[in-house]
MIKE-522728 format. One record per residue (C-alpha): residue number from 1; residue in three letters; chain; x, y, z. Coordinates in Angstrom, 2 decimals. Each point is the difference from the previous one (the first is absolute). Layout:
pos/code/unit/u/v/w
NUM/ALA/A/X/Y/Z $
...
END
This chain:
pos/code/unit/u/v/w
1/UNK/A/31.68/-28.73/-26.79 $
2/UNK/A/-1.58/3.41/0.29 $
3/UNK/A/0.99/2.39/2.74 $
4/UNK/A/-2.07/2.80/1.53 $
5/UNK/A/1.93/2.82/1.63 $
6/UNK/A/-1.03/3.42/1.38 $
7/UNK/A/1.74/2.98/-1.56 $
8/UNK/A/-0.93/3.58/0.90 $
9/UNK/A/-3.74/-0.33/-0.11 $
10/UNK/A/-0.16/-2.67/-2.69 $
11/UNK/A/0.18/-3.79/-0.23 $
12/UNK/A/2.70/-1.21/-2.33 $
13/UNK/A/-0.74/-3.38/-1.61 $
14/UNK/A/3.17/-1.62/-1.35 $
15/UNK/A/0.60/-3.37/-1.66 $
16/UNK/A/-1.85/0.48/-3.29 $
17/UNK/A/-3.57/0.39/1.29 $
18/UNK/A/-3.06/-0.57/-2.22 $
19/UNK/A/-0.95/3.16/-1.87 $
20/UNK/A/-3.65/-0.09/1.07 $
21/UNK/A/0.33/0.28/3.77 $
22/UNK/A/-2.46/2.56/1.46 $
23/UNK/A/1.40/3.51/0.54 $
24/UNK/A/3.50/-1.08/-1.15 $
25/UNK/A/1.80/1.99/-2.66 $
26/UNK/A/2.39/-2.32/-1.82 $
27/UNK/A/3.53/0.99/-1.16 $
28/UNK/A/1.06/-2.52/-2.66 $
29/UNK/A/3.65/1.15/-0.02 $
30/UNK/A/0.56/-0.68/3.70 $
31/UNK/A/-2.61/-2.74/0.10 $
32/UNK/A/-1.49/1.51/3.13 $
33/UNK/A/-3.31/1.52/0.91 $
34/UNK/A/-1.03/2.72/2.39 $
35/UNK/A/-3.30/0.60/1.78 $
36/UNK/A/-1.21/2.69/2.44 $
37/UNK/A/0.71/-1.16/3.55 $
38/UNK/A/-3.66/0.12/1.06 $
39/UNK/A/-0.76/-2.75/-2.58 $
40/UNK/A/2.42/-2.42/1.73 $
41/UNK/A/-2.66/-2.18/1.63 $
42/UNK/A/-1.94/-0.26/-3.26 $
43/UNK/A/3.17/-0.89/-1.88 $
44/UNK/A/1.02/-2.72/2.46 $
45/UNK/A/-3.52/-1.45/-0.09 $
46/UNK/A/0.12/-0.13/-3.79 $
47/UNK/A/3.33/-1.87/0.03 $
48/UNK/A/-1.40/-2.44/2.55 $
49/UNK/A/-3.09/-0.59/-2.12 $
50/UNK/A/2.10/-0.73/-3.09 $
51/UNK/A/2.25/-2.32/1.98 $
52/UNK/A/3.12/1.97/-0.91 $
53/UNK/A/2.94/-0.46/2.34 $
54/UNK/A/1.43/3.22/1.39 $
55/UNK/A/2.17/1.23/2.81 $
56/UNK/A/-1.73/2.69/2.01 $
57/UNK/A/2.57/2.51/1.25 $
58/UNK/A/-2.47/2.87/0.44 $
59/UNK/A/-1.01/-0.22/3.64 $
60/UNK/A/2.24/-2.09/2.24 $
61/UNK/A/-1.80/0.90/3.17 $
62/UNK/A/0.12/-1.43/3.53 $
63/UNK/A/-3.10/-1.40/1.69 $
64/UNK/A/-1.15/2.03/2.96 $
65/UNK/A/-1.62/-1.56/3.05 $
66/UNK/A/-2.68/2.53/0.91 $
67/UNK/A/-2.96/-0.21/2.33 $
68/UNK/A/-2.63/2.42/1.18 $
69/UNK/A/-2.22/0.30/3.02 $
70/UNK/A/-2.74/1.56/-2.08 $
71/UNK/A/-3.19/-2.01/-0.36 $
72/UNK/A/-1.56/1.13/-3.25 $
73/UNK/A/-3.66/0.97/-0.04 $
74/UNK/A/-2.20/-1.86/-2.45 $
75/UNK/A/0.04/2.73/-2.66 $
76/UNK/A/3.77/0.41/0.37 $
77/UNK/A/0.54/-3.74/-0.42 $
78/UNK/A/-2.33/-0.04/-3.02 $
79/UNK/A/2.00/2.84/-1.56 $
80/UNK/A/3.29/-1.78/0.61 $
81/UNK/A/-1.42/-3.25/-1.40 $
82/UNK/A/-1.19/1.79/-3.15 $
83/UNK/A/3.48/1.43/-0.52 $
84/UNK/A/1.66/-3.39/0.51 $
85/UNK/A/-2.43/-1.69/-2.39 $
86/UNK/A/1.05/2.60/-2.60 $
87/UNK/A/3.57/-1.38/0.15 $
88/UNK/A/1.07/2.56/2.60 $
89/UNK/A/-0.62/2.92/-2.33 $
90/UNK/A/-2.69/2.63/0.18 $
91/UNK/A/-1.54/2.91/1.86 $
92/UNK/A/-2.32/0.21/3.01 $
93/UNK/A/-2.37/2.92/0.60 $
94/UNK/A/-1.12/0.35/3.61 $
95/UNK/A/-1.16/3.04/1.99 $
96/UNK/A/2.27/2.10/2.16 $
97/UNK/A/0.18/-1.55/3.46 $
98/UNK/A/-0.82/-3.55/-1.17 $
99/UNK/A/3.52/-1.34/0.56 $
100/UNK/A/1.73/-0.04/-3.38 $
101/UNK/A/3.40/-0.01/1.75 $
102/UNK/A/-0.95/-3.17/1.84 $
103/UNK/A/-0.79/-1.71/-3.31 $
104/UNK/A/3.34/1.14/-1.37 $
105/UNK/A/1.81/-1.50/2.99 $
106/UNK/A/-1.93/-3.24/-0.44 $
107/UNK/A/1.13/-0.09/-3.64 $
108/UNK/A/3.63/0.32/1.11 $
109/UNK/A/-0.46/-2.87/2.44 $
110/UNK/A/-1.75/-2.18/-2.59 $
111/UNK/A/2.75/0.36/-2.60 $
112/UNK/A/3.06/0.11/2.29 $
113/UNK/A/2.04/1.78/-2.64 $
114/UNK/A/1.95/3.29/0.10 $
115/UNK/A/-2.47/2.81/-0.44 $
116/UNK/A/-0.03/3.69/-0.83 $
117/UNK/A/-2.87/2.17/1.24 $
118/UNK/A/-0.40/3.23/-1.99 $
119/UNK/A/-1.94/2.89/1.55 $
120/UNK/A/-0.76/3.58/-1.09 $
121/UNK/A/0.95/2.00/3.11 $
122/UNK/A/2.59/0.10/2.77 $
123/UNK/A/-2.82/-0.36/2.54 $
124/UNK/A/-1.09/-3.29/-1.53 $
125/UNK/A/3.64/-1.10/-0.31 $
126/UNK/A/0.43/0.42/3.74 $
127/UNK/A/-3.32/-1.65/0.79 $
128/UNK/A/0.87/-3.10/-2.06 $
129/UNK/A/3.50/-0.10/1.44 $
130/UNK/A/-1.31/0.09/3.57 $
131/UNK/A/-2.62/-2.65/-0.77 $
132/UNK/A/2.49/-2.37/-1.67 $
133/UNK/A/2.60/0.42/2.75 $
134/UNK/A/-2.64/-0.76/2.60 $
135/UNK/A/-1.21/-3.07/-1.89 $
136/UNK/A/3.17/-1.64/-1.33 $
137/UNK/A/3.19/-0.94/1.78 $
138/UNK/A/2.36/1.25/-2.66 $
139/UNK/A/1.40/3.31/-1.28 $
140/UNK/A/-2.24/2.17/-2.16 $
141/UNK/A/1.66/2.08/-2.71 $
142/UNK/A/-1.02/3.50/-0.93 $
143/UNK/A/0.38/2.09/-3.14 $
144/UNK/A/-1.18/3.58/0.49 $
145/UNK/A/0.17/2.82/2.51 $
146/UNK/A/3.80/0.17/-0.22 $
147/UNK/A/0.69/-3.74/0.33 $
148/UNK/A/0.90/-2.57/-2.64 $
149/UNK/A/0.29/-3.30/1.89 $
150/UNK/A/-0.97/-3.22/-1.78 $
151/UNK/A/-1.14/-3.11/1.87 $
152/UNK/A/-1.99/-3.08/-1.04 $
153/UNK/A/-3.05/1.93/1.15 $
154/UNK/A/0.26/3.63/-1.02 $
155/UNK/A/-2.41/2.92/-0.03 $
156/UNK/A/0.48/2.72/-2.60 $
157/UNK/A/-1.65/3.16/-1.21 $
158/UNK/A/-1.16/0.02/-3.60 $
159/UNK/A/2.71/2.58/-0.77 $
160/UNK/A/2.87/-2.09/1.41 $
161/UNK/A/-1.28/-3.18/-1.63 $
162/UNK/A/-0.18/1.80/-3.33 $
163/UNK/A/3.60/1.20/0.28 $
164/UNK/A/1.39/-3.46/0.86 $
165/UNK/A/-2.36/-2.36/-1.80 $
166/UNK/A/2.40/-1.14/-2.73 $
167/UNK/A/2.71/-0.62/2.61 $
168/UNK/A/-2.20/-1.97/2.43 $
169/UNK/A/-2.38/-1.66/-2.45 $
170/UNK/A/1.14/-3.55/0.83 $
171/UNK/A/0.22/0.39/3.81 $
172/UNK/A/-3.63/-0.76/0.87 $
173/UNK/A/-2.50/-2.73/-0.72 $
174/UNK/A/-2.98/2.11/1.08 $
175/UNK/A/-0.74/3.70/-0.48 $
176/UNK/A/-2.90/1.56/1.94 $
177/UNK/A/-1.24/3.33/-1.34 $
178/UNK/A/-1.92/1.83/2.72 $
179/UNK/A/-2.40/2.67/-1.35 $
180/UNK/A/0.57/-1.73/-3.34 $
181/UNK/A/-2.00/2.61/-1.93 $
182/UNK/A/3.17/2.14/0.14 $
183/UNK/A/1.71/-2.55/-2.23 $
184/UNK/A/-2.09/1.31/-2.90 $
185/UNK/A/2.16/3.15/-0.11 $
186/UNK/A/2.27/0.06/-3.04 $
187/UNK/A/3.31/-0.12/1.88 $
188/UNK/A/-1.03/-2.47/2.67 $
189/UNK/A/-1.05/-2.63/-2.55 $
190/UNK/A/3.67/-0.80/-0.57 $
191/UNK/A/0.26/-1.33/3.57 $
192/UNK/A/-2.27/-2.88/-0.89 $
193/UNK/A/1.51/-0.42/-3.47 $
194/UNK/A/3.61/-0.28/1.21 $
195/UNK/A/-0.56/-2.44/2.86 $
196/UNK/A/-0.03/-3.71/-0.85 $
197/UNK/A/-1.93/-0.99/3.13 $
198/UNK/A/-2.49/-2.67/-1.07 $
199/UNK/A/-2.37/0.74/2.90 $
200/UNK/A/-1.66/3.43/0.06 $
201/UNK/A/-2.65/1.41/2.30 $
202/UNK/A/-1.74/3.35/-0.34 $
203/UNK/A/-1.95/1.49/2.92 $
204/UNK/A/-2.32/2.98/-0.26 $
205/UNK/A/-3.31/1.45/1.16 $
206/UNK/A/-0.69/1.45/-3.44 $
207/UNK/A/1.29/-2.09/-2.89 $
208/UNK/A/-1.48/1.67/-3.06 $
209/UNK/A/1.55/3.21/-1.28 $
210/UNK/A/-1.90/2.65/-1.92 $
211/UNK/A/2.72/0.00/-2.66 $
212/UNK/A/-0.39/-3.75/-0.59 $
213/UNK/A/3.54/-0.77/1.19 $
214/UNK/A/-1.30/-2.84/2.17 $
215/UNK/A/0.11/-2.06/-3.19 $
216/UNK/A/3.78/0.44/-0.05 $
217/UNK/A/0.13/-1.06/3.65 $
218/UNK/A/-1.90/-3.16/-0.86 $
219/UNK/A/2.59/-0.81/-2.64 $
220/UNK/A/2.96/0.62/2.33 $
221/UNK/A/-1.31/-1.34/3.31 $
222/UNK/A/-3.00/-2.10/-0.90 $
223/UNK/A/-3.77/0.47/-0.16 $
224/UNK/A/-2.25/1.19/2.79 $
225/UNK/A/-0.73/-3.36/1.65 $
226/UNK/A/-2.11/1.13/2.97 $
227/UNK/A/-2.03/3.12/0.73 $
228/UNK/A/-1.54/0.62/3.42 $
229/UNK/A/-2.10/3.15/0.43 $
230/UNK/A/-0.56/2.18/3.04 $
231/UNK/A/-3.60/-1.17/0.20 $
232/UNK/A/1.15/-3.65/0.05 $
233/UNK/A/1.79/0.62/3.29 $
234/UNK/A/-1.96/2.85/1.62 $
235/UNK/A/-1.63/-0.98/3.26 $
236/UNK/A/2.22/-3.05/0.59 $
237/UNK/A/3.63/0.72/-0.83 $
238/UNK/A/-0.35/3.72/-0.69 $
239/UNK/A/-2.16/2.59/1.68 $
240/UNK/A/-3.50/0.62/-1.29 $
241/UNK/A/-0.16/3.43/-1.51 $
242/UNK/A/-2.29/2.80/-1.13 $
243/UNK/A/0.63/2.68/-2.59 $
244/UNK/A/-1.75/3.35/0.39 $
245/UNK/A/0.08/2.53/-2.80 $
246/UNK/A/-0.59/3.57/1.12 $
247/UNK/A/-0.66/2.67/-2.60 $
248/UNK/A/0.95/3.57/0.80 $
249/UNK/A/-0.57/3.17/-1.98 $
250/UNK/A/2.57/2.52/-1.11 $
251/UNK/A/-0.12/3.43/1.60 $
252/UNK/A/-1.25/2.75/-2.33 $
253/UNK/A/3.57/1.20/-0.55 $
254/UNK/A/1.24/-3.54/-0.70 $
255/UNK/A/-2.92/-0.61/-2.38 $
256/UNK/A/0.87/3.13/-1.93 $
257/UNK/A/3.67/-0.97/-0.32 $
258/UNK/A/-0.86/-3.59/-0.88 $
259/UNK/A/-2.43/0.98/-2.76 $
260/UNK/A/2.46/2.56/-1.34 $
261/UNK/A/2.81/-2.57/-0.30 $
262/UNK/A/-2.33/-2.65/-1.38 $
263/UNK/A/-1.11/2.53/-2.61 $
264/UNK/A/3.60/0.69/-1.01 $
265/UNK/A/0.64/-3.72/-0.21 $
266/UNK/A/-3.04/-0.54/-2.19 $
267/UNK/A/0.86/2.91/-2.27 $
268/UNK/A/3.68/-0.86/-0.34 $
269/UNK/A/0.02/-3.74/-0.38 $
270/UNK/A/-0.15/0.54/-3.74 $
271/UNK/A/-2.49/-2.49/-1.28 $
272/UNK/A/1.24/-2.97/1.99 $
273/UNK/A/-2.90/-1.86/1.52 $
274/UNK/A/1.19/-1.59/3.23 $
275/UNK/A/-1.79/-3.31/-0.05 $
276/UNK/A/2.90/-2.19/1.11 $
277/UNK/A/3.47/0.00/1.49 $
278/UNK/A/1.52/-0.09/-3.47 $
279/UNK/A/-1.83/3.23/-0.91 $
280/UNK/A/1.49/1.66/3.07 $
281/UNK/A/3.45/-1.30/-0.90 $
282/UNK/A/-0.44/1.53/-3.44 $
283/UNK/A/-0.74/3.36/1.63 $
284/UNK/A/3.13/-0.36/2.16 $
285/UNK/A/2.11/-0.74/-3.09 $
286/UNK/A/-1.37/3.05/-1.79 $
287/UNK/A/0.73/2.24/2.98 $
288/UNK/A/3.73/-0.24/-0.84 $
289/UNK/A/-0.36/2.25/-3.05 $
290/UNK/A/-3.62/1.18/0.11 $
291/UNK/A/-0.56/3.00/2.36 $
292/UNK/A/-3.76/-0.53/0.00 $
293/UNK/A/0.37/-3.62/1.09 $
294/UNK/A/2.44/1.05/2.71 $
295/UNK/A/-2.37/2.68/1.30 $
296/UNK/A/-2.81/-2.55/-0.02 $
297/UNK/A/2.03/-2.40/2.16 $
298/UNK/A/0.99/2.74/2.44 $
299/UNK/A/-3.62/1.11/0.33 $
300/UNK/A/-1.10/-3.58/0.63 $
301/UNK/A/2.65/-0.34/2.69 $
302/UNK/A/-1.16/3.20/1.69 $
303/UNK/A/-3.62/-1.20/-0.09 $
304/UNK/A/1.07/-3.33/1.57 $
305/UNK/A/1.79/1.80/2.80 $
306/UNK/A/-3.13/2.03/0.77 $
307/UNK/A/-2.30/-3.02/0.17 $
308/UNK/A/2.44/-2.31/1.81 $
309/UNK/A/1.06/2.52/2.64 $
310/UNK/A/-3.45/1.51/0.59 $
311/UNK/A/-0.45/1.81/3.30 $
312/UNK/A/-3.20/-1.87/0.83 $
313/UNK/A/1.91/-3.29/-0.18 $
314/UNK/A/2.25/1.37/2.71 $
315/UNK/A/-3.05/1.15/1.98 $
316/UNK/A/-1.56/-3.46/-0.29 $
317/UNK/A/3.30/-1.62/0.98 $
318/UNK/A/-0.14/2.00/3.24 $
319/UNK/A/-3.42/-1.52/0.70 $
320/UNK/A/1.26/-3.53/-0.75 $
321/UNK/A/3.08/0.38/2.20 $
322/UNK/A/-2.20/1.25/2.82 $
323/UNK/A/-2.46/-2.90/-0.46 $
324/UNK/A/2.81/-2.60/0.08 $
325/UNK/A/2.07/1.29/2.89 $
326/UNK/A/0.64/-3.50/1.31 $
327/UNK/A/0.88/-1.55/-3.35 $
328/UNK/A/3.21/-0.41/-2.00 $
329/UNK/A/-0.26/2.06/-3.15 $
330/UNK/A/2.01/0.35/-3.22 $
331/UNK/A/-0.82/3.03/-2.18 $
332/UNK/A/0.91/-0.37/-3.69 $
333/UNK/A/0.33/2.91/-2.42 $
334/UNK/A/1.42/0.53/-3.48 $
335/UNK/A/2.01/3.14/0.72 $
336/UNK/A/2.96/0.52/2.29 $
337/UNK/A/-0.91/3.64/0.67 $
338/UNK/A/-3.35/-1.07/1.42 $
339/UNK/A/1.73/-2.56/2.24 $
340/UNK/A/2.04/2.70/1.69 $
341/UNK/A/-3.04/2.28/0.25 $
342/UNK/A/-2.01/-2.73/1.74 $
343/UNK/A/2.96/-0.93/2.18 $
344/UNK/A/0.23/3.57/1.28 $
345/UNK/A/-3.73/0.52/0.39 $
346/UNK/A/-0.80/-3.27/1.78 $
347/UNK/A/3.43/-0.73/1.56 $
348/UNK/A/0.29/-3.31/-1.85 $
349/UNK/A/3.41/-1.52/-0.85 $
350/UNK/A/0.64/0.22/-3.74 $
351/UNK/A/1.72/-2.50/-2.28 $
352/UNK/A/0.85/1.04/-3.55 $
353/UNK/A/2.68/-0.88/-2.55 $
354/UNK/A/2.03/2.78/1.65 $
355/UNK/A/-0.02/-1.80/3.36 $
356/UNK/A/3.32/-1.70/0.76 $
357/UNK/A/0.09/-3.76/0.61 $
358/UNK/A/0.94/0.29/3.67 $
359/UNK/A/-2.69/2.61/0.68 $
360/UNK/A/-2.60/-2.12/-1.82 $
361/UNK/A/0.95/-3.07/2.03 $
362/UNK/A/-0.26/2.02/3.21 $
363/UNK/A/-3.46/1.33/-0.90 $
364/UNK/A/-1.28/-3.46/-0.92 $
365/UNK/A/1.50/-1.50/3.15 $
366/UNK/A/-1.78/2.60/2.12 $
367/UNK/A/-3.17/-0.69/-1.95 $
368/UNK/A/0.53/-3.69/0.73 $
369/UNK/A/0.53/0.45/3.75 $
370/UNK/A/-2.96/2.35/0.33 $
371/UNK/A/1.91/3.25/0.61 $
372/UNK/A/-1.54/1.29/-3.22 $
373/UNK/A/-3.51/-0.98/-1.01 $
374/UNK/A/-0.08/1.89/-3.32 $
375/UNK/A/2.25/0.34/-3.03 $
376/UNK/A/-0.47/2.06/-3.17 $
377/UNK/A/1.78/-0.93/-3.21 $
378/UNK/A/0.15/0.55/-3.76 $
379/UNK/A/0.61/-3.09/-2.12 $
380/UNK/A/2.69/-1.45/2.30 $
381/UNK/A/-1.79/-2.59/2.12 $
382/UNK/A/-2.00/-1.53/-2.85 $
383/UNK/A/2.37/-3.00/-0.19 $
384/UNK/A/3.47/-1.20/0.89 $
385/UNK/A/-0.18/1.13/3.62 $
386/UNK/A/-1.05/-2.03/2.99 $
387/UNK/A/-2.67/2.35/1.28 $
388/UNK/A/-1.14/-0.69/3.55 $
389/UNK/A/-3.60/-0.92/0.60 $
390/UNK/A/-2.56/2.71/-0.68 $
391/UNK/A/-3.76/-0.30/-0.15 $
392/UNK/A/-1.02/3.23/-1.73 $
393/UNK/A/1.26/1.40/-3.31 $
394/UNK/A/-0.99/3.35/-1.45 $
395/UNK/A/0.67/0.43/-3.72 $
396/UNK/A/-0.07/3.72/-0.72 $
397/UNK/A/1.30/-0.40/-3.53 $
398/UNK/A/1.68/-2.46/-2.31 $
399/UNK/A/0.28/-1.24/-3.52 $
400/UNK/A/-2.60/-2.04/-1.84 $
401/UNK/A/2.14/-3.08/0.54 $
402/UNK/A/-1.77/-3.07/1.33 $
403/UNK/A/3.45/-1.19/1.14 $
404/UNK/A/0.45/3.07/2.20 $
405/UNK/A/-3.47/-0.31/1.49 $
406/UNK/A/0.48/-3.72/0.76 $
407/UNK/A/3.38/0.62/1.63 $
408/UNK/A/-1.36/2.82/2.15 $
409/UNK/A/-2.96/-2.10/1.09 $
410/UNK/A/2.41/-2.82/0.83 $
411/UNK/A/1.73/2.22/2.54 $
412/UNK/A/-2.95/-0.27/2.40 $
413/UNK/A/-0.99/-3.63/-0.52 $
414/UNK/A/2.31/-1.82/2.38 $
415/UNK/A/-2.20/-1.88/2.50 $
416/UNK/A/-0.74/2.03/3.12 $
417/UNK/A/0.24/-1.33/3.54 $
418/UNK/A/-3.59/1.09/0.65 $
419/UNK/A/-1.22/-1.39/-3.37 $
420/UNK/A/-1.18/3.52/-0.84 $
421/UNK/A/-0.78/1.11/-3.54 $
422/UNK/A/2.40/2.13/-1.98 $
423/UNK/A/-1.33/3.18/-1.56 $
424/UNK/A/1.20/1.88/-3.06 $
425/UNK/A/-1.29/3.51/-0.70 $
426/UNK/A/0.27/1.27/-3.54 $
427/UNK/A/-0.47/3.76/-0.36 $
428/UNK/A/-1.03/1.18/-3.46 $
429/UNK/A/-0.81/3.50/-1.28 $
430/UNK/A/-3.41/-0.02/-1.63 $
431/UNK/A/-0.60/1.22/-3.54 $
432/UNK/A/3.67/-0.32/-0.93 $
433/UNK/A/2.08/-2.47/-1.97 $
434/UNK/A/0.87/-1.64/3.32 $
435/UNK/A/-3.38/-1.73/0.07 $
436/UNK/A/0.95/-1.88/-3.17 $
437/UNK/A/3.49/-0.72/1.35 $
438/UNK/A/-1.48/-1.39/3.21 $
439/UNK/A/-2.38/-2.27/-1.91 $
440/UNK/A/2.91/-1.32/-2.07 $
441/UNK/A/2.19/-0.84/2.99 $
442/UNK/A/-2.80/-1.96/1.59 $
END
C-alpha cells in the first residue's frame, strides 16, 4: 500500500508508487516519490481516480464545530458558492468595504477544519484576530507582532507564515490569503508552495498584477472564481460615488523648472524610447553604469516632484477643505514631504510610513470617533488598514496604478447612514506627464 506523508514542504510517497503520478519525482533506489506540498490535493485525487489504495498521513486534522451569526448578502453567498463549486480553491475579487472578511469566516464555518489566515500587515492581523475571537468560541492563534502562538485557527502575517511554512505545512486544512495579490511576490510564493492545505481561498480587491504574477497565484491558490466590481454594488451595498478631475496649472517658476528637467530627461535618455514599462526598466538597468541614463532618471524624478507637489494643487485643496467642512476627508499624496507640509498648513493629522503603529491607531481611532474629520497620508492607507468611514477623498498625486486608484476609491465607499454619495477629487497638473498618468490609472 502506498503512503503519503508530509515532510518539510513536500509530500513523500512511499511504497513503490507509479512513476507517472502528477508532480511526483520518482526515486527508483528508494522506491519513493516526492511532490511539492501544494500539489497534495491533486495527488490524492489522482490516486483515488486510479483506485490505488494508500494511507494518507499528510493531514490528520480535527473537525471544528464553528458557527457564525453573519447572514451573507446575496453577492457574498454567490462568491462563497463559486469558491465551493471550484473544490474549495480559488480567489475572489470584491471591492473594499464589501465584506471579504465575512466571506472568509463563512468559508471557515463551511469547512470546519483548522485554518490559517495570512495577512500583509499587523493592522489586518489584529482586525482578523478581533473578528475571529468575537465570532468563535475558541482560542485564536497569532503569528506576528512579537507573538508565535499556534491554534487550530491562527492568523499570521505573510512574513511569519513564510518563515514557518515548512514547519507548519501540515497543520491546516484551509489557508486564507487576505490581499492575495501580495502572494505574487517572489518570496511569499513559498508560503503557498510549502503548505499542504487542500482548501485555499484568496481575497482581494485587485486581483491582477501589472507584472503578470497573478498567473502564479492562480496556480498556487486557484483561479479567480468570482469578480464583483464597485459599480455592481454602488447604490445598494456600497455608497454611490462621483469622481471629479480638477486640472491645475503650474506656476511660472514651476513650469520653468519642469520644462528644464523634462528637457534634461529627453536629452539624456540616450535613444531609449519609453513606450512601455519594460523600456523604463531598461533605462533603470543602464543607470547602474551609464551616467547619462542616471542623469535622465534623476531629471525625470525632479520633474515628477514639481508636477505632483504643485503649489496650485495645495491652493485648490484649501478650497476643497473649506467646501467640505462637515465631511470626513482623506487626502492622498505620493510624497511624504508633502504630507507633513499639508499637515502643518491645514492642521491635519498625518500618517506616513514613519508613523508608529500606536500613533497610527490613535489617529484612526480619533478619526473614527469624530475627533478628527480629516487625515492626510502618503501610500499608507491604500490597503491593509481598517480605515474608518470617510465620504470624501482627495488624490493630490499617485502612481499610474489602477490598483492604487481602486483601493483609494474603496476607502470612501462604505455605505453612509444618510445614503449620501461619496466624492473623489483627482487633482492633475495640466500639460504635464501627469495627465497621461491620470488617464492610465482610471
